[in-house]
N, C-alpha and C positions, 0 to 999 in steps of 0.2 A: 536828812537826805543830802547827799553830796552835791555840791554846786559845780557845774562845768562851765567852761568858757562859752561865750556866745557863738564863736565860729564853729566849735565842735557841735553845739546843739543844732546849728543850722545844717551842718553836714548830715547829722543823724536824721533830721526831719526830711531832708531831700531824699535820702536813701529809703526811709520808711514810706514816703509817698509813692515812690516808684514801685516798691514791692507790693503795696496795697493795690495799685492799679493793675499790675500783672496778675495778682491773685484774683481780683474781681473779674478780669477779662476771661481767665480760664474757667472760673466757676459759672459764669453766665453765658459762655459760648458766644462771645461777641465777635469772633472771627478775626481778631487782629492778626495780621500776617506775622509780625515779629515785634517783640517788645524788649528793649534793652535799657538798662540803667547805667549811667556813668557818673562818676564823681565830678560834677560840673561846679562852676563857680557858685557860691551861695546865692547870688542874685539870680542866676539862670534857673537854679533848682526851685527857687521860690516862685518864679514867674510861670513856669509851665512844666508839665510832665512829659517825659520822653516817650510818647506813644505814636505809632504810625497809623494813620487812618486811610492809607492808600487802598488797601484791600476792601475796607468797608465801603469806601466811596464807589469803587467799581461794582460791588455787589448791589448797590442801590441804583446803579445806572446813572449817577450824577456826580459832578465834581464839587458840589457845594459842601462847605464845612458843616452845614446843618445835617447832612446825611451820615456823619460819622457814627460808628457803633456806640461809643460812649465817651463822655468827657467828664472831667472833674470841674467843680465850680470854679470859675475864674480862670480856667486853663485855656490856652489858645490852641488852634489847630496844629496837629503834629506835622512835621516835615514829610515830604514825599518819600524819602528813603530814611529808614530808621538807622541810628548809629549801630555799629557792629560790635562795640565794646561790650564785654560781659561784666555784669555786676558781680562784685566779690564781697566777702564778709568785711574786708578792710579796704575800702576804696582809697586810692591815693588822693590826698587833698591837692587842689589846684594851686594852693599858695606855696607849694614847695615843702610843706611840713609833712612829716611822716609819722606823726603820732598815731599809734593804733588805738582802736576802741577797746577800752578795758573789758575783759570778759565778764566782770561782775556788774556792768552797767546795764540797766534794763533797756530793752529796745523801745519801750513805750514812752520814754521821756519826751516831753513837749517843750517847745520854745516858749519864752515869755510872751505876754501879750504885746502886740504891736510888731511882732516879727513876721517872717514869711509863714506860709500855711504850715502848721505843725502836722506831724504824722497822724494825730488823732482826727484832724479835720479833713484828711484825704478822702477821696471817694471810696465809699464802701459798697458792698453788694446791694444794699437797699437803695443807694443813691444812683446806681448804674441803670442804664437803659435796659428794660426787660428784654429777655432773649426773644420773645415773640415779636418784638418790634424790629429786631435786627433783620437784615436781608437774608433770606434762605440761601444756604450753600448751593442748592440746585439751580438757583437763578443767577448764579455768579456770571455765567457766560451769556451775553446778549443774544437775542433771537437771531438765527442765521449765522452765528459765528461758531467756530469749532471749540468744543470743550476739551480741556486738557485731560479730563478724567475719562469721559465716555466716547470720544472720537466724534466723527461727523455723523449727523443724522442720516438714516437710510430709509428711503420711501419704497414700499413694495405694493404690488397689486393685491386687491382683496381676493380671498380664496372663495371659490364657489360653495355656497352653503350646501351641505350634504343632505340628499334625500335618502330614499330607501330603494332596494331592489329585491324582488322575490321571484322564485321559479314556480311557474304554474304549468299544469298538464299532467298526463298519466305516465307514471314511471314504469312503463313496460316497453319491450323492444319494438322498434319501428313506430312508436308514437312520437309526437312532436312536443317538446317543451318550449316555453316562452319566458323571456325576461320581462317582468313587469316593474316599471319604475314609478315612484310616487314621492311627492314633497320636494321636488327640485324647482329651482327658479324658472320663470318663463324663458322660452327660447334656448334652454340648455340642450347642447348636443352630446351624444353618447357614443362611446366605443365599448365593445364587448369582448370578453374572453371566457369561454366555458372551461371549467376545471373538473377533472375526474379524480376520484379517490378510491383506492381499494387497498388490499393488504400490502401491496408493494409501495404505497405512498401516494402522493398527490402530484399530478402533472397537468399542464395546460394541454388541451386537445388541439393538435395542429390544425389550423384552418377553420376552427370553430369560432368565428369572430362576428357573427350576426346576432340578432336578437332572438333567434330560434335555434333549437338543437334537436336533431333527429336521433333518437336513441338507437344505438347499434347493439347487435348481439354481444359484442365484445365488452359492453358495459354491465352485463348481468352480474348481480351481487355487489356492485360498486355504487357509489353515490355521485351526484352531479351538483355543481354550484356554478354560478355565473358571477364574474367580476366586471363591474361597470365603472367607467370613468366619465364623469359629467363635467362639462365646461360651459359656464354661463358667459354671455357676452362681456368682454372686458375684464374677466376674472380668471384666476388660475384654476386648473382642474382639481377635482376631488374624486378619489376612488373608494368605492365600497364593494363588499362581497356579500352575496346572499347566503342564507342558511343552506345547509346540505339537504338534498332530497332524501326521500326514503330509498332503500336499496332497490336497484333496477331488477324487475322481474322478467322471467322468460315465459311469458304467456304463450300458449299455443296459438299460432296464427296460420293463415293460408300460405304464407311464404316461409319456407324452412331452408336456411342456408345449408348447402352441401347435401341436401336430401334429394330423393328422387320422387317425382310426382308423375303419375300416369294420366295422360289425357287421351282416352279412346274416342275415336270418331269413325264414321262410315262414309265411303264415297257417295257423293250426291246428296248427302244430308247436311243441312246447315247446323252450326253449333256456335256457342259462345260460352267461354269460361273465364272467370277472373282469377288471375294468379297473384293478385295484390295481397299484402299482409292482412288487411281487413278492409271492409267497405268504407270508401271515402277517406282513405288515409292521406291523400294528397301527395304521395311520393311519386317519383319519376322512375320508370322502368324501361329497359331495352333488352333485345335478344341478340345472341350470336352463337357460335359453335364451340366456345371454350370458356374456362373459368374466369379468364381475364379479358382484356381487350375492349374495343369499342363496339358500338352498335353495328350489326351486320344482318339486316332483315332478309337478305337473300337466302338464308338457310331455311326459311319457312317453306313448307310444301306448297304446291300449286293450289291456288284458291284460298289460301290462309293468310291472315294479316294479324299484326300485333300493335296495340295502341300504347302510348306512354303511361296510361293509368294502370297497365298490367292486364289488359283484356286480350285474350287470344280468341279469334273468331274467324268465320268464313264457311265455305262449302268446298271441302277437298274433292279433288277429281282423280287422284292417283292413290291406289292402295299401297301400303307399306308402313314403315316407321322412320321417324327422325328424332335424334337426340338434340335438344335445344338447351341453352343456358340462358336463364332469365336473370337479369341484374337489376339491383335497386340502389339508389343513391342515398347515403346517410351522411351525417356530419363527419364521421371518421373516414368514410369512403365516398367522397363526393363524385368520383369517377365510376361508381358502380362496382366496386370490388367485392361486394357481398352478392353471391349468386346461388341459384337453385337449379338443379338439373330437371328437365322435363322430357319424358319419353312420349312423343306424339305419335300415336298409332292409328292408322286408318285402315279399317277393314274394307274389303271389296263389297260391292252391292250384291244382291242375290243373283245367282247365275241365270243367264237367259239362253246360253248355248254351251257347246263343249269344244275342246281342242285336244289333239293327240300328238304325242311324240313317239317316233319309232326309231330304234337304234339297233345296228347290227355291226358285226366285225368279221372279216374274212382274211385269209392269208394275203391276198393281193390288195385288199382295201381294209386297213385296220380300224377305220372309224368312218361310219356313215350315219348321219342323223337327219331325219326329216321331221318337220313340224307341219301338221295338217290343220289348217284353220277351219272355223265353223262353216265357211262357205265352200270348203273342199280344196282351196288353193294350198300349195305347199311351199315351204322354205327348206333349203338343203345346205348343209355344211359338212366339211370334212375336218373341221378344226373345233375341238370342244371348247375353246376359249372365245370363239366369236362366230357369228353367223356370216358366212360368205360361201359362195358357190352358185352354180346355175340353178335357179329355182325350177327349171324344167327337167332337172335330173329325175328320171322316173324312179319310183319306189320299186326297185327290182332286186331280188336276191336269189341265190341258188337254192335249190330244194333242200340241201343239207344244212342251210344256215338256220340260226336261232335269232329271232327278232324280239327285242325287249320293248314293251309297250307301256306307256304311262298316259294318264288322262286327267284333265281338270276342267272346271267350268270357266266361263267367261261372262263378266257382267256387261251392262249396257255401255260402260266406259272403256271396255277392252281390258279390264283388269282380270287377273287370274283368280279363280275361286277354287280352293282345294276341297276335294271331297274327303273330308276327314272321317266320315262315318263308314267308309269302305263299301258303300252300296253300289259298286260298279259291276255290271255284268258284261262279259265278252262273248261274242259269237262269230262264226265263220260260215261263209257260203259253201265251203267244202267240208264234207263230212270226214271225220278222222283228224282234222286239225286239233291240236292240243294247246290249252291255255293253263299255264301253271301260275297260280296266284299265291302260292304258299311262301314265296320268297320275299314278299313285301316287308321291309324292315320296320315300318311304323306308319303312323297316321298320315304323314305327309305323302307316303307312297301307297296309300290304301287301295288305290285303283290300279296298281302296277300288275303286269302279267308278262310271262315269257311264252312266246308262240313258236311251235314247231309245225311243219307242214307234212301232210300225208302224201302229196305228190305235186308234181309241177303243173301249174296252171295259174289262172288269175283267181285270186282269193279276195272276196269282199268281206272285210272285217268291220264289225259294228260294236260300239261301246254304248251302254245305256245306263243312265242314272236318273231314277225317278221318271219324270216326264221328258227328260232331255236325252238325245241320242245323236251319234255322229257315225258316219260310215265312210270308208276309204278302201282303195284297192291296192293289193300287193301283187306284183307280177313275179311269180315263182318260176324260175327257169329250171329245166331238168339238169341233172348232174351228168356231165360228159363221161362216156364209157371208154376206157383206155384199151386199145387193140394191140396185142403183142405179136409181131410177125415171126414165123418159124422158118428155118433154112434146112432143106434136105441134106442128108449125109452124102458125101462124094464117094464113087466107086473106084477111083484111080488106084492102081497097084494091086488089084484083086483079080482072081481068076473068075471065069464065068461060072455062074451058078449051075451046079449039077444036081442039085437036090440035097447036097450035104455040105456042111460048113468045113472046108478044107483048111481054113486058116488056123483052126484050133490045134490039130495034131502037129502041124508043121512048127508052130511056135513052141510047142512042148519039146519037140525033137531038137530043135535048135538050142533050146535052153539046156537040155541034158548034155548035148555035145559040148557046149562051152564049159559046163561044169566039169566034165570028165577031163578035158584038156588042161584045165587049171590044176586039177589034182595030180596029173602026171608030172607037170612041171614042178610041182612042190616036192614030190618024192625024189626026183632026180637031184635036186639041190641038197637034200638031206644025205644022200649016199656020198656025194662028193665031200661033204663036210666030215 
């Protein structure tokens, strides 16, 4: 074996010791911040290894040398800052020599006994402090300080533990669905948003933000969900969405949007009818006279009222008909945009008396109309658009006039009752008066007739229908006779009468004389020519 000088052996031992420590630190993860080896003086290399323990001491939270990650036997604590010189294969000796290490010399040569710690006696992995005893890298930063790796700690509020929400109720139009929550913390507050889905996609229903939802006809064939956000005291909110309902059905109900519903009544008879979608639906209704707009109960007939639950009731006092619009509030139309038309028809009560209308037209009075009341009083007008005129105007017509008559019944409230069966009989106190009933155009004028008079006088006319009758008088005046005055012929320029008419021959003679004179003048002119 080749013998080397003592100084070279020492240098080799120092380099070997440093390499062993570095290798051991890397193998066992001791967390040394930086390890460098330098070609120090033989005495310094034998005394200690160039190992920095600053990082290990910080990881352990103490500055004691006993907290170092690992040390070699007999070695002292490493300096706070490790040297930055890099170990090379041929470190330069400190004594000024530059003798390189021969390539064929083994790295494992040891120094003789009594010298500094040889490379073979350097700390090995078995002698190092186990990795489990080293300070964990996660604990390197003391509590409350900023970590170079993870940044500052962020503290957030706890999130409200999520419960569940489900939709309950009947999935048909005008029924009410409810959002049912379960499993949420005590004192949790909720906000709601109802969601509708159909072939066009999923949308939030505007304004539907309570825990109930009134199904609208617009929802038919779609599905409904509810999205609920719960917030427990001192915690952040959590949002969950229910499962979708079954498709909304269009069940037949008492309330049909844009449909027409007839409500027949009779004057003087009480009635009550529900216009709600179904009994006890809990919805709110109102009436007006148009498809939109707000409540206008003034459109109701006299004696009739309407309640918010959809009930129309009362005792009507006027015959006729009125078209109403009944509105209902839903989640889509909270202002009552969903409406149904109602034809409210009130028939007159049974007739207890009769009244007559008499109309005539003459050259000097083109329009005269009288209404004869059951008590015999009259109204008169000369304007077909309105009743005005002197009620005392007598029902007086010339003998040549034709009078058109019509008749109807009157109930106890003063309403008109039409005699649609045509069972009206007319008669006159004057024989020869004629009633023509063949011109009645229909049932509404079933009692109409046209009257002509036999002669001038007072005519008492009577109309009868069943047990009812009415009589009135028409003053028929005679037609004035036109007298044409004649003027006798004057006798001036004539001879006295002698028993013969002398004017004839004289006229003929004078005519012949004039003709002969004209002929003579004509011939004389021809001869000169």
